[in-house]
C-alpha positions in Angstrom: 2.9 -6.2 2.4 5.9 -6.5 4.8 8.5 -3.8 5.0 11.7 -4.2 7.0 11.4 -0.6 8.4 7.9 -1.1 9.5 8.9 -4.5 11.1 11.7 -3.0 13.0 9.6 0.0 14.2 6.7 -2.3 15.3 9.2 -4.4 17.2 10.6 -1.4 19.0 7.1 0.1 19.7 5.0 -2.9 20.5 7.3 -5.9 21.1 8.3 -9.0 19.2 4.8 -10.6 19.4 3.2 -7.9 17.3 6.1 -7.7 14.9 6.1 -11.5 14.4 2.3 -11.5 13.8 2.7 -8.7 11.3 5.5 -10.6 9.5 3.6 -13.9 9.4 0.2 -12.5 8.3 1.8 -10.1 5.8 3.9 -12.8 4.2 0.8 -15.1 4.1 -1.3 -12.5 2.3 1.5 -11.7 -0.2 2.1 -15.4 -1.0 -1.6 -16.3 -1.3 -2.3 -13.2 -3.4 0.5 -14.2 -5.7 -0.7 -17.7 -6.0 -4.2 -16.7 -6.7 -3.3 -14.1 -9.4 -0.9 -16.7 -10.9 -3.7 -19.2 -11.1 -6.0 -16.7 -12.8 -3.6 -16.6 -15.8 -3.9 -12.9 -16.4 -0.7 -12.4 -18.4 -2.7 -11.0 -21.2 -3.7 -8.1 -19.0 -0.1 -6.8 -18.9 0.6 -3.8 -21.1 1.8 -4.7 -24.6 5.3 -3.5 -24.1 5.7 -5.8 -21.0 4.3 -8.8 -22.9 6.8 -8.1 -25.7 9.7 -8.2 -23.2 8.3 -11.4 -21.6 8.1 -13.0 -25.1 11.7 -12.1 -25.9 10.9 -9.2 -28.1 12.6 -6.6 -25.9 14.1 -4.9 -28.9 10.6 -3.7 -29.8 10.5 -1.5 -26.8 10.9 2.1 -27.9 13.6 2.9 -25.3 16.0 0.5 -27.0 16.3 2.7 -30.1 17.4 5.7 -28.0 21.0 6.8 -27.2 21.9 7.6 -23.6 20.9 11.3 -23.8 17.6 10.3 -25.3 17.0 7.7 -22.6 17.9 10.3 -19.9 15.4 12.7 -21.4 12.7 10.1 -21.6 13.4 9.0 -18.0 13.2 12.6 -16.8 9.9 13.1 -18.6 8.5 9.9 -17.0 9.6 11.0 -13.6 8.0 14.4 -14.0 4.8 12.7 -15.2 4.6 10.4 -12.2 5.6 13.0 -9.6 3.1 15.4 -11.1 0.4 12.8 -10.4 1.6 11.7 -7.0 2.6 14.8 -5.1 -0.9 15.9 -4.1 -1.3 12.5 -2.3 2.0 13.0 -0.5 0.9 16.4 0.8 -2.5 14.9 1.8 -0.8 12.2 3.8 1.5 14.6 5.7 -1.5 16.9 6.5 -3.6 14.0 7.7 -1.0 12.7 10.0 -0.4 16.2 11.5 -4.2 16.7 11.9 -4.7 13.4 13.6 -1.9 14.1 16.0 -2.8 17.6 16.9 -6.5 18.2 16.5 -8.6 15.0 16.3 -10.3 14.2 19.7 -9.4 10.9 21.3 -13.1 9.9 21.8 -13.7 10.3 18.0 -10.8 8.2 17.0 -11.8 5.5 19.6 -15.3 5.4 18.2 -14.3 5.4 14.5 -11.3 3.0 14.7 -12.0 1.2 17.9 -11.9 -2.6 18.4 -15.7 -2.9 18.8 -16.7 -1.1 15.6 -17.2 -3.8 12.9 -16.8 -1.4 10.0 -13.6 0.2 11.3 -11.2 -2.0 9.4 -12.8 -1.6 6.0 -13.1 2.2 6.6 -9.4 2.3 7.6 -8.5 0.6 4.3 -10.6 3.0 2.3 -9.1 5.9 4.1 -5.6 4.7 3.3 -6.2 4.5 -0.5 -5.9 8.2 -1.3 -2.7 8.6 0.7 0.9 7.9 -0.2 3.9 7.4 1.9 6.5 4.8 2.6 6.6 2.5 5.7 8.9 4.8 7.7 6.6 7.8 6.9 3.4 6.0 8.0 4.7 4.9 11.4 4.2 8.4 13.0 0.6 8.4 11.8 0.3 4.9 13.3 1.6 6.1 16.6 -0.8 9.1 16.5 -3.8 6.9 15.8 -3.0 4.4 18.5 -2.3 7.3 20.9 -5.8 8.6 20.2 -7.5 5.2 21.0 -7.6 3.4 17.7 -7.3 -0.4 17.7 -4.0 -1.9 16.6 -5.5 -4.2 13.9 -7.5 -1.3 12.4 -4.4 0.9 12.3 -2.3 -1.9 10.8 -4.9 -2.4 8.1 -4.7 1.4 7.4 -0.9 1.2 7.2 -0.9 -1.7 4.8 -3.5 -0.1 2.6 -1.4 3.1 2.4 1.7 1.1 1.4 0.2 -1.5 -0.9 -3.1 0.0 -2.2 -2.6 3.7 -2.4 -3.9 5.6 -5.4 -0.3 6.8 -6.4 0.8 3.1 -6.2 -2.0 2.3 -8.7 -1.0 5.1 -10.9 2.6 3.8 -11.1 1.4 0.2 -11.7 -0.8 1.4 -14.5 2.3 1.9 -16.5 2.7 -1.9 -16.7 -0.7 -3.4 -15.9 -4.1 -3.0 -17.5 -7.1 -1.9 -15.4 -8.6 -5.4 -14.9 -5.3 -6.8 -13.5 -4.9 -3.8 -11.2 -8.5 -4.3 -10.0 -7.8 -8.0 -9.4 -4.6 -7.2 -7.5 -6.3 -4.5 -5.4 -9.3 -6.8 -4.6 -7.2 -9.8 -3.5 -4.7 -7.8 -1.5 -7.5 -5.7 0.0 -9.2 -8.8 1.2 -6.0 -10.0 2.8 -5.5 -6.6 4.5 -9.0 -6.8 5.9 -8.2 -10.3 7.3 -5.0 -9.0 9.0 -6.9 -6.2 10.6 -9.6 -8.4 12.0 -7.2 -11.0 13.2 -5.1 -8.4 15.1 -8.2 -6.9 16.7 -9.4 -10.4 17.7 -6.2 -11.7 19.3 -4.7 -8.5 20.7 
């Protein structure tokens, strides 16, 4: 929810007030989300191999029976699997940022992601889900959106959804979490991101 690169870049681009508000709201969402999920007691929705490790049965994990060459081979296979699922989203994110910067009319962006459009924040969150990039990579897209007339709160909601709720992120989490826990995580964090977007649009 809060990335040090994004924090530094927001400070440089928009001043300490915006950076501080981003920091405070992001930490609040992360803490509240953690507390809520912890209260729900969803440990049984972790994958079985994770539960075994938590229960002190780490030796039951298949990787423990492998020698180092076997572990390297298994790790390489997992990396290929994850990268194979994630790379289309990376390309889509790069293309979207370039398209916004070079071809999207300012009036369209202002009408779609402006301060006065009530559905702009939810739409921005949904738009961010298929994308994948890190905090440094999303900042040029943020600059392009703001330069085209988008409201800051809407853009920050978009940025947070790309970082915290992207489909590639969910694919990676699926290795350790069962679908119900992933859906709970996404719902709670998504609600917090919506709150951040609306608060920024209200006060700035």
